[in-house]
N, C-alpha and C positions, 0 to 999 in steps of 0.2 A: 191273546193267549187264553186258551181254554182252561177251565178248572180241572184239577186232577180228578180222575174217576175213583170210585171205591177200589177198582181193580189196581189202579196204580198206587193208591195209598196203602191198601193192605198187603199187596204183593211185596212192596217195598219194606213194610214192617216185617213180614215173614222172612224175606231175604236177609234182612238185618240180623235175625235171630241165627241165621246159618254163618253169616260171613263176618260178623262184627269182631269176633274173638274165637280164633281156632281153638285156643286151649280150653275155652269154656265148654266145648262140644266134644272133648275126648271122654271116652268111658272111664269112669272112676276105677281105681284099682279094685275096690270091692266088687264093682259090677263085673269087671272082666274076669275076676277070680270065680265069681258065682256062675258066670256063663261057661267058663271052661269046665268047672266041675259037673255042671249039669249037661254039658255037651250041646247046649242051646246055640244057635246061630243068631246073634242080636242084630236086628236090622234098624238102622237109623232111618227116621222119616225123610222123604224127599223134600225138596224146596217147597213144593205146593202143599205137601202134607203138613209142614211146619206152619206154613201160613194159615191153614185150616186150625191147627192147634193154638195159634195165637189169637185168632178170632174167637174161638170158644173160650179161652182163658180170659180174654178181656170183656167177654159177654157182649161184644159188638155183633156177633152173629153166632146163634147156638142151635139153629134148626138146619136141616139140609136146604130148604128153600132160602133162608137167609144167607147161607154160606154161598149158594150158587149165585145169588144176586151180588153179593160183595166182591166175589172173585171173577164174575162174568163167565162162569162155567155152566155147562149143561147139567141139569139135575141128575142125569144118570152117571156123569163123571164124578159129581160130588158123592153120590151114593156109594160108588166104588171106593172112593178115598175114605170115607166114613167107616165103611165096612172093614177096610184093612187096619184102620186105627184102633177099631173096637177089638178085632182079633188080636192085634199086637198088645192089647192092654193099655193103650194111651188114653182112651176116653170111654165113657159109659153113659148110659141113658140117665138123664136127670129127672125129667118130668114130661108129661104128656098134656099138651094144650089143645083142647077141642074148641074150634071155631064155630061160626054160625052155620057154616056149610062145609061140605068136603070131609076128608079124613082127618083125624086127630094129628097134630103136629108133634113129633118127637124132638126133644132138645137134649143137648149133650153137655157133658162137663168133663174136665180133666179127671181121670181116675186116681183116686188115692186108695192103694190096695191094703193099707194098713194104718196103725196109729203112729204119729209122729209128734215129738215134743219140739215146739218152736220156742227159742229163747231170743229175745231181742235185748242186746246190750247197747243202751243209748246214753253212755257216760254214767251219770249218776242215777239213771232210771233203768230198772230191769223189768222186762215183762216175760211172761211165760204162759204157754197154753198147749194142751194136747188136743190134736185134731184127729178125729177117727176116720175110718174108712168111708163113712156116709157124709163126710165133709162137715159134720156137725161138731161143734165144740163139745169135748167131753165133760166139761164143768160148767157151772153157772156164769163164770166171768174169768177175764184174763188176770192171772196173778201178777201183781205189780209190787216191786220193792224199790226202795231208795237207799243209796249208799253214798259215801264220800268218794272223792276222786282218789283212786288208788295210785300209789306210787310204783308199784311193780306187779308183775303177773302173779306172784305168790299171794299177795293181798286179796286178789280177786277170786282165788280158788274156792274160798268159802261160800262166796256168793253164787258162783256157778252151781254149786252143790245144793245151796238152800232153794235157789229158784227151781231147780230140777225136782227136789223132793216136795216142795209145796205144790207144784203142778201135778205131780203123781198122786199126792194125797188128795187134792181137790177133785181129781177125776176118778179116784178110787181105782187107780191103775198101777200095775206092777211094771218095774223097769224091764223085765223080760218080754212084756207084751209089745214094747215099742219096736217099730221097724227101724227107727233111727232118730237122730236129733238134728234140727237145723238151727244153727247160731248166726243171728244176724247182728252186724255191728255198724256203726255210722263211720267207720273208717273208709279210707280209699285204698285201692290196690295199686302199688307202684308197678308201672308196666315194665321197668328195666329188671326188677328183682322178683316181682310177684308177691312181695311182702306187703302186709297191711300197715297203714300210717295214719296217725291221728294226733293232733296236737292236744287233744283233751286227755287221751289215754296213750301216752307214749310207749308203754309196754305192750301195746297191741301188736307190735311187729314180731313179738315172740309167740304169738298165739297161732297155733297150727291145728289142722284137723286131726293129725295124729295124737297131738297132746290132749285135745278135748275128748277124743274117743276113749283114751285111756282114763282121763279123769272122770268122765260122766258115765262110762260103762255101757255105751252103745254107739254103733257107727254114727259119726258126726261130720257134717258138711258146714262149711262157713260161707256166708253170703254178705256182701257189702250193700249199702244202701243208695249206691249211685243210680240204681234203676227207679228210684221212687218217683222222679218226675215222669218217667214214662208210665209208671203204673198209674199215677194220678191223671195223666192224659187220657188213658183208657176209659176213664169214668165220665169224661167230657166230650167224647167224640160224637155221641149222639145228639149233643147240643150245638153241633157245628163247629166246635173248637178244634183247631189243628195245631196250635203251638201254645205252649205255656212255660212259665218259669215258676219253680217252687222254691220260695224263700223261707228257709227254716232257721229259727233262733231257738236254741236250747242251752245245752251245755257248751255248744259251739255255734257257729254261723255258717251256713251254706246256701248256695243259689244254683239250682240245677235247671237245665233247659231241656225241653223235649219238643220235637216237632215231627209230624207225619209227612212233611214235604221234603225237607233237606236230607242230604246224605248222612249216614250214620256218624261220620266223622264230626259233624257239627256239635253233637252232644258231647262226644269224647274230647274235643279241643277245649271244652270249658268244664273242667272237672268238678266245679263247685266251690273252689277255694276262695270265695269272696270274703271269707272271714279273715284272709291273710293279706288283704290289700291294705297298705298303710293308711290310716286315717288320721292319726295324731303323731306329729313329729316329736321324737323323744319321749314317747309314751312307755307304758309298762312293757316289760319283756313277755312275749307271747310264747305259747308252747312250741311254736315253730322256730324260735331263736331270734325273731326280729322284734323290733319295737313298734309300739303304736298301732298294731293290727286292729282292724275293725272288730275282731273277736274279743279283744281285751276291754272293749267298750260296752258291748251289748250281751255277751254271753252270761248265762245264769250264775255260774260260780264266780265270775269276775264282778258282776253287780253286787252280789251277796257280800263278797270280800270288801268292796268299796264301803257298804253299809256298816260293817263291822269296824272298819278303820275310822269312819266318821263318828261312830257310837264311842269308840275309844278316846276320841278327841273331845268328848263332852256333848255332842249333839243330842237334842231332845226331838224325838219324832215318834209318831204313832206306829212306826215300823220297827221299834225296839224289840218286840216279841219275835219279829220275823227273823231276827238274826240267828236264832237257834234252829231255823226250820231248813228244809231242803230247797234248793234253788227253785224248783217248780212251785213250792208253797209260797215262797218269797214273792214270786212275780204275781201270783194270785192276789196277795195282800197289797202289793204296790198298785195293782190295777184298781182294786177296790178303793184304796186310799186317794188315788188320782181321780177317780169318778166322783168321790165325795167332795174333793177340792178344799178340805180344811187344813191340810198339812202342807206348808210351803216346801219342805224338803222332799216329799213325795211327789209333788207336782213338778219341781225342778228335775228330779231324777227321771221321772217318766218323760218329760219333754226332751231332755237330752238323749234319752234312749231312742225315742221316736225320730229325732233328727238324724241320728247315726244310721237307723235302720233305713230311713228314707234315701239317704246318700248311698247306701249299699244296693238298695232296690234299683236306683236310678242307672247304676252301672249296668246291671242286668237288662233293664229295659232298653237302654241306649244301644246295647250291643246286639240284642236279638229281636227287638220289637215284637214281643209275644202278644197274642190276643188276650191272654189271662195271666194274672200274677196271683199265685196261690200262696197264701200265708199259713205257716205251719210251725210245729215246735210249741212248747209249753209257754214261752215268752209272748207269743201272738195269738195262738189258736184260742177262739172262744171269747176274744176281747173286741167287740164291735166298735167300742168308742175309739180305740187305738186304730182300727182299720179306717175309720172315717178321718181321723187326723192325718194318717199317712196319705190318704187320697188328696187332702188339702195341701200337703207338702210337696207331693211329687211333681205337679205341673211346672214348678219353678226350677226343677232339676232336670226333667226329661227334655231331650232335644226334639225340637219340631213336633211337639205333641202335646196333647191335653188329655182330659179324662176319657174322651171318646176313643182314643186309640188303643186302650187297654182297659182291663177290668180287674179290680182287686177283689179276691173272694177267700174264704176259708176253705181248708182242704175238705174234700168229700170222703176221704178215706178215714175209716174208723180203725182202732187198733186190731180188731178182728179181720178187717179186710186184707191188711198186709200179712197178718199171720196165715191166713188161708193161702195167700200167693206164696208165701215161703214154704208151706206144707207142699204145694203143687210142685214148686221148684225142687224140693228135695227128692220127690220121686222121679221127676223128669231127669234130673242129673244122674240118679241111679241107672236110668235107662239110657243115658249118654247124650241127652240133649238139654239145652237150657232155653227156656222161654223168655 
């Protein structure tokens, strides 16, 4: 059996963008209204044109020559496609690269026609940044805020407004200058109802684009993070990686799979709810309503709650001061205390955490046999000592495999990478397509 060509791989990826979810590719009400008012006829890109858009968005191919090679098309054909996409406002010239011989090579990027505010709601962590038409961040850094776990939508209202106002102030930007707002959550969308669902933030089901548009004062779209594994995979394709699992531990626990080979349904059949597989019989009640889920044993708020209960019972530990910090800060303290190795309680807490993580990882690895396992979330990211210990724990849990069958790495995505992706998604969805 021959290996798939770039044509097969990227045509499948482009086709997936068209066929995976019909609802995602309908024109938004706002776009339809704008088109009707202007009398414009909005044309959606063809299947091949969407494949080109995905190649450009993923940075896998950004010049006409690279696009022609990836799709096995003639350069003249690609030239026509690129010309149409530029005329329709989907892409623009990003840079010119001059080689040692021949003409300079033009490279393309997804067009951001204006400023967009991107807000990420990650449970107890909130991020916000304004991205301008030149794809550059309008301020020096991503605004980050931490909150408690809100019990209802009303409590979250002030934080949505605070993150909006801080991002605007940091970018010296007025609300009227925004083309719109993209809100990203770590929830999943229920296929039967279309409502958002999260065990960490149960009120997320009440969150709607209409509600946020009225609250934030600008046209607002909502995106879920189920595509993060796919976005992560884009950064590894040039290294020969064709499949991966993204294991994230923060306020919750998830494990998403992405592959360039299999049908789109493979990713959809595993929605990432590894956190709700039962790990401990008769354990704590999870946000999903069941007892003993993996999430109750490794998620940040649950680990922090355990520390506070142990302190209330008279425990003496160097982590005492961490009890009043955010879950992300607590995990940083736990990692440092475990690394120092002087506190028995911290060592035990870290060991149990890693054993539970390894168990959850083994389920994903046994199910999908990925080439790469990407660790992410504030509980794992940037903790190389724990990555090494997970590598030593996994061989005893993974079926018919050893360290050579997969590789554990940290995510290549930076907060700004996803924010740029979300900004591009906002404008693409306004035009009626989803990358």
